[in-house]
VOPAGU-2260 file (C-alpha; in pm, 1 decimal, decimal comma):
REM VOPAGU-2260
SITE   aa  ch    i         X         Y         Z
SITE  UNK   A    0       0,0       0,0       0,0
SITE  UNK   A    1     143,7     339,5     -93,9
SITE  UNK   A    2     187,7     630,2     143,2
SITE  UNK   A    3    -126,5     814,8      29,9
SITE  UNK   A    4    -342,3     513,3     115,1
SITE  UNK   A    5    -167,8     479,0     453,1
SITE  UNK   A    6    -224,7     850,5     518,8
SITE  UNK   A    7    -590,2     816,1     417,6
SITE  UNK   A    8    -630,9     519,3     652,6
SITE  UNK   A    9    -468,5     723,5     931,1
SITE  UNK   A   10    -700,7    1017,4     861,7
SITE  UNK   A   11   -1013,6     805,0     873,8
SITE  UNK   A   12    -923,9     601,4    1178,4
SITE  UNK   A   13    -804,1     907,9    1369,9
SITE  UNK   A   14   -1138,2    1074,1    1301,5
SITE  UNK   A   15   -1324,4     767,5    1428,4
SITE  UNK   A   16   -1096,2     754,8    1733,2
SITE  UNK   A   17   -1170,2    1118,8    1818,1
SITE  UNK   A   18   -1546,1    1063,2    1815,2
SITE  UNK   A   19   -1519,8     743,2    2021,7
SITE  UNK   A   20   -1289,3     920,9    2265,2
SITE  UNK   A   21   -1532,0    1211,7    2301,5
SITE  UNK   A   22   -1808,8     963,3    2389,3
SITE  UNK   A   23   -1586,6     800,9    2655,3
SITE  UNK   A   24   -1483,4    1139,2    2797,1
SITE  UNK   A   25   -1843,3    1210,1    2891,4
SITE  UNK   A   26   -1811,9     947,4    3167,3
SITE  UNK   A   27   -1445,3     944,4    3268,5
SITE  UNK   A   28   -1155,1    1182,8    3324,3
SITE  UNK   A   29    -923,8    1217,9    3023,3
SITE  UNK   A   30    -631,1    1058,0    3205,6
SITE  UNK   A   31    -801,1     715,3    3204,5
SITE  UNK   A   32    -846,0     680,8    2826,9
SITE  UNK   A   33    -502,7     840,5    2784,3
SITE  UNK   A   34    -344,0     550,3    2970,7
SITE  UNK   A   35    -563,9     279,1    2816,2
SITE  UNK   A   36    -534,3     395,9    2456,5
SITE  UNK   A   37    -162,4     463,0    2469,1
SITE  UNK   A   38     -98,7     126,1    2633,6
SITE  UNK   A   39    -272,0     -31,4    2335,2
SITE  UNK   A   40     -48,8     176,1    2106,6
SITE  UNK   A   41     268,8      66,9    2288,6
SITE  UNK   A   42     165,2    -300,5    2279,5
SITE  UNK   A   43      91,7    -272,3    1906,7
SITE  UNK   A   44     434,5    -115,1    1854,8
SITE  UNK   A   45     604,8    -397,6    2042,9
SITE  UNK   A   46     413,5    -655,1    1837,9
SITE  UNK   A   47     525,3    -482,9    1515,4
SITE  UNK   A   48     887,8    -479,9    1630,2
SITE  UNK   A   49     872,8    -853,0    1709,8
SITE  UNK   A   50     680,7    -955,9    1397,2
SITE  UNK   A   51     910,5    -759,1    1167,6
SITE  UNK   A   52    1223,5    -883,1    1342,2
SITE  UNK   A   53    1344,2    -540,1    1446,9
SITE  UNK   A   54    1554,2    -459,2    1751,3
SITE  UNK   A   55    1485,5    -146,9    1953,3
SITE  UNK   A   56    1803,1    -195,7    2155,1
SITE  UNK   A   57    2016,1    -209,2    1839,7
SITE  UNK   A   58    1906,0     144,5    1754,5
SITE  UNK   A   59    1955,5     297,9    2098,1
SITE  UNK   A   60    2271,9     500,5    2132,8
SITE  UNK   A   61    2393,5     844,6    2224,2
SITE  UNK   A   62    2338,0     970,0    1871,8
SITE  UNK   A   63    2152,6    1242,1    1685,2
SITE  UNK   A   64    1874,7    1007,2    1559,0
SITE  UNK   A   65    1809,3     885,8    1914,9
SITE  UNK   A   66    1798,0    1243,8    2044,3
SITE  UNK   A   67    1557,2    1339,1    1764,5
SITE  UNK   A   68    1330,2    1044,1    1850,7
SITE  UNK   A   69    1334,5    1146,4    2218,7
SITE  UNK   A   70    1243,5    1505,4    2127,5
SITE  UNK   A   71     965,0    1375,1    1900,6
SITE  UNK   A   72     840,4    1160,8    2189,9
SITE  UNK   A   73     822,4    1464,2    2417,2
SITE  UNK   A   74     637,4    1660,3    2147,1
SITE  UNK   A   75     396,4    1368,5    2095,2
SITE  UNK   A   76     333,6    1344,1    2469,0
SITE  UNK   A   77     252,2    1714,3    2501,2
SITE  UNK   A   78      37,1    1696,9    2186,6
SITE  UNK   A   79    -166,8    1395,8    2295,4
SITE  UNK   A   80    -223,3    1522,8    2649,6
SITE  UNK   A   81    -326,7    1863,8    2513,0
SITE  UNK   A   82    -559,8    1697,2    2259,2
SITE  UNK   A   83    -727,8    1479,3    2523,5
SITE  UNK   A   84    -765,1    1779,9    2754,0
SITE  UNK   A   85    -912,4    1996,9    2478,2
SITE  UNK   A   86   -1149,1    1720,9    2366,0
SITE  UNK   A   87   -1267,9    1668,1    2722,8
SITE  UNK   A   88   -1355,1    2039,0    2746,4
SITE  UNK   A   89   -1469,6    2141,9    2399,9
SITE  UNK   A   90   -1679,6    2030,4    2104,6
SITE  UNK   A   91   -1537,7    1764,2    1874,9
SITE  UNK   A   92   -1631,7    1971,9    1571,4
SITE  UNK   A   93   -1388,3    2245,0    1680,9
SITE  UNK   A   94   -1115,9    2059,9    1873,5
SITE  UNK   A   95   -1043,2    1795,5    1610,0
SITE  UNK   A   96   -1006,6    2033,3    1313,0
SITE  UNK   A   97    -786,2    2269,5    1513,7
SITE  UNK   A   98    -573,1    1974,5    1624,2
SITE  UNK   A   99    -562,6    1850,5    1264,8
SITE  UNK   A  100    -387,3    2171,0    1162,9
SITE  UNK   A  101     -76,1    1990,4    1282,9
SITE  UNK   A  102     -36,6    1893,0     918,1
SITE  UNK   A  103       5,3    2260,3     825,4
SITE  UNK   A  104     267,8    2303,1    1098,5
SITE  UNK   A  105     448,2    1991,1     971,2
SITE  UNK   A  106     426,3    2115,5     612,0
SITE  UNK   A  107     575,0    2453,7     698,5
SITE  UNK   A  108     851,5    2292,0     905,6
SITE  UNK   A  109     915,7    2053,4     615,3
SITE  UNK   A  110     956,2    2349,4     381,2
SITE  UNK   A  111    1187,9    2535,6     619,3
SITE  UNK   A  112    1398,9    2258,8     774,2
SITE  UNK   A  113    1377,5    1963,8     535,1
SITE  UNK   A  114    1403,8    2152,1     208,4
SITE  UNK   A  115    1076,6    2014,5      75,2
SITE  UNK   A  116     942,6    2191,3    -230,1
SITE  UNK   A  117     713,2    2487,7    -179,5
SITE  UNK   A  118     446,1    2495,4    -448,1
SITE  UNK   A  119     153,7    2725,5    -505,3
SITE  UNK   A  120     -94,7    2443,6    -448,8
SITE  UNK   A  121      68,5    2341,9    -119,6
SITE  UNK   A  122      70,3    2698,0      10,2
SITE  UNK   A  123    -290,0    2743,6    -105,6
SITE  UNK   A  124    -385,2    2420,8      74,0
SITE  UNK   A  125    -235,6    2548,4     398,7
SITE  UNK   A  126    -407,9    2885,9     360,8
SITE  UNK   A  127    -744,8    2722,0     288,7
SITE  UNK   A  128    -700,2    2487,7     585,7
SITE  UNK   A  129    -633,4    2789,6     805,1
SITE  UNK   A  130    -945,7    2956,5     668,9
SITE  UNK   A  131   -1147,8    2644,5     751,1
SITE  UNK   A  132   -1028,8    2661,6    1111,8
SITE  UNK   A  133   -1138,6    3025,5    1131,7
SITE  UNK   A  134   -1483,4    2926,8    1005,8
SITE  UNK   A  135   -1514,3    2624,0    1235,2
SITE  UNK   A  136   -1416,5    2811,5    1549,1
SITE  UNK   A  137   -1675,6    3086,3    1504,2
């Protein structure tokens, strides 16, 4: 399966997850699903490592890639906790689209730091996404 199909699968399942999570958050504090859902994620990651014959230990070292992964882990942690907190306090129809603007942040950082090509259609996509957030939050 190519990357666009994987991204589409991620988009759809993340949307379903957000709605299911919002339903659960009506009856429990956000910390509980945070632990349960991320435990499932960690177990799935371990299963993938084992099934694919990878070694986590073989890739751990005092190196730039390891530091980058640790920084990404901290960013993910802050992001997920902030998302769960926002979803527990606000409407799904606003929280999820605002959170989903992470793709625009990643795109801009990709342009600036990774040298990815800046095209008119990509910039227009980011601008239109920003406009959609303005409309959804009003």
